[in-house]
C-alpha positions in Angstrom: 39.6 -13.6 56.4 36.2 -13.6 57.2 36.5 -11.1 60.1 38.0 -8.6 57.4 34.7 -9.7 55.0 32.4 -8.8 58.2 33.7 -5.3 58.9 33.9 -4.3 55.6 30.4 -5.4 55.0 29.0 -3.7 58.1 31.3 -0.4 57.4 31.7 -0.2 53.5 34.1 2.0 51.8 32.7 4.3 49.4 34.0 2.9 45.8 34.3 -0.9 46.9 32.2 -2.4 44.0 32.4 -6.2 45.7 33.7 -8.7 47.9 34.7 -11.8 46.7 36.1 -14.4 50.0 37.7 -17.5 48.8 39.7 -20.1 51.0 41.9 -18.1 52.5 41.9 -14.7 50.8 39.5 -12.0 49.9 39.5 -10.2 46.6 38.0 -7.0 46.9 36.8 -5.2 43.5 36.9 -1.5 43.9 35.6 1.2 41.5 39.3 2.8 39.7 37.6 6.1 38.7 36.5 6.9 42.6 39.7 5.0 44.3 43.1 4.2 43.1 44.8 1.3 44.9 47.0 3.4 47.3 44.0 5.1 48.8 42.1 1.4 49.0 45.5 0.0 50.8 45.2 3.1 53.1 41.7 3.2 53.6 42.3 -0.7 54.8 44.9 -0.6 57.3 42.8 0.4 59.9 40.1 -2.5 59.1 42.9 -4.6 59.5 44.2 -3.3 62.9 41.3 -3.9 64.4 40.7 -8.0 63.3 42.2 -9.5 66.5 39.2 -7.5 68.6 36.7 -8.6 65.9 34.2 -11.7 66.8 34.0 -13.9 64.2 30.2 -14.4 63.1 28.4 -17.1 64.7 27.7 -20.0 62.0 24.7 -21.0 60.8 24.0 -24.6 60.5 21.8 -26.0 57.3 20.9 -29.6 57.4 21.1 -30.8 53.5 19.4 -33.7 52.5 20.9 -36.4 50.6 20.0 -39.1 48.8 22.6 -41.8 47.9 23.2 -44.7 45.1 21.0 -45.3 42.0 20.3 -42.1 39.9 21.7 -40.0 42.5 24.6 -41.2 43.8 26.0 -43.8 40.5 29.8 -43.9 42.4 28.6 -45.1 45.1 29.6 -49.0 44.7 32.6 -47.4 43.0 33.8 -45.3 46.0 33.4 -47.9 48.6 35.1 -50.7 46.1 38.2 -47.8 45.9 38.5 -47.7 49.6 37.9 -51.4 50.5 34.8 -50.8 52.4 30.9 -51.0 51.7 28.4 -48.3 50.5 26.7 -48.4 54.0 30.0 -47.4 55.4 30.4 -44.7 53.1 27.1 -43.3 53.6 27.6 -43.0 57.1 31.2 -41.8 56.9 30.1 -39.1 54.4 27.0 -38.0 56.5 28.8 -37.9 59.6 30.7 -34.7 59.8 29.4 -31.1 59.8 30.7 -29.7 57.3 31.3 -25.5 56.6 30.8 -23.7 53.5 33.9 -21.6 52.9 32.7 -19.6 49.8 30.7 -19.9 46.9 32.4 -19.9 43.5 33.0 -20.9 40.3 29.3 -21.0 39.3 26.6 -19.1 41.1 25.7 -21.1 44.7 28.6 -23.6 43.9 29.5 -24.4 47.5 32.6 -25.2 48.2 33.0 -27.3 51.5 35.3 -28.6 54.4 34.9 -31.3 56.6 35.2 -34.7 54.0 36.7 -37.9 56.1 40.0 -38.2 54.8 38.5 -42.2 54.4 37.1 -40.6 51.9 39.4 -38.6 49.7 39.3 -39.9 46.2 40.8 -39.3 42.8 38.8 -37.5 40.0 36.9 -39.6 37.3 39.5 -40.5 34.5 36.9 -39.2 32.1 34.8 -36.7 33.6 30.5 -37.1 32.9 29.2 -34.8 30.5 26.3 -34.0 32.6 26.0 -33.2 36.4 23.0 -33.0 37.8 21.9 -30.0 40.0 22.5 -30.7 43.7 24.6 -32.9 43.1 27.6 -33.5 45.7 31.1 -33.8 44.4 34.3 -34.5 45.9 38.0 -35.1 44.5 40.5 -35.5 47.0 40.1 -34.0 50.1 39.7 -30.5 48.9 36.9 -29.1 47.3 34.0 -31.0 48.0 31.2 -29.0 46.6 27.6 -29.2 46.2 26.2 -28.2 42.3 23.9 -25.5 42.7 22.8 -26.0 38.8 22.9 -28.9 36.2 26.2 -28.3 34.2 28.8 -30.4 32.4 31.9 -31.5 35.0 35.5 -30.8 33.3 37.2 -30.0 36.3 
């Protein structure tokens, strides 16, 4: 999916309006008056044939500072208790991996991440929070882990 995305970004097809990457798919929005489905499909076939030869882009590492506990992490002690560990061990586990941003979605800048240690996989809250602050880290299960880019209600 990343290879196809990069190819279409570097060699655009006239009539494609937008590309929306996800974990394992790429949604392609196109202008129906410039291109129909069959035309788009036939134009994509040569791109698909080149994927084996296309290198993946070099990843870019971004360090994101994280505050734990108190107003910045009201669930820290609950997560530690849920997993039979200490808050310090949760922080160590959470901050040790390098996370991969698979895509931005749901809301502008809402980053879906991969890499949360299985030992921190946690159930969703029984009652979602009415407000989740901007820059808050969220996890439910092992995937997705995500970073909220703006303050919002958390009804997922």
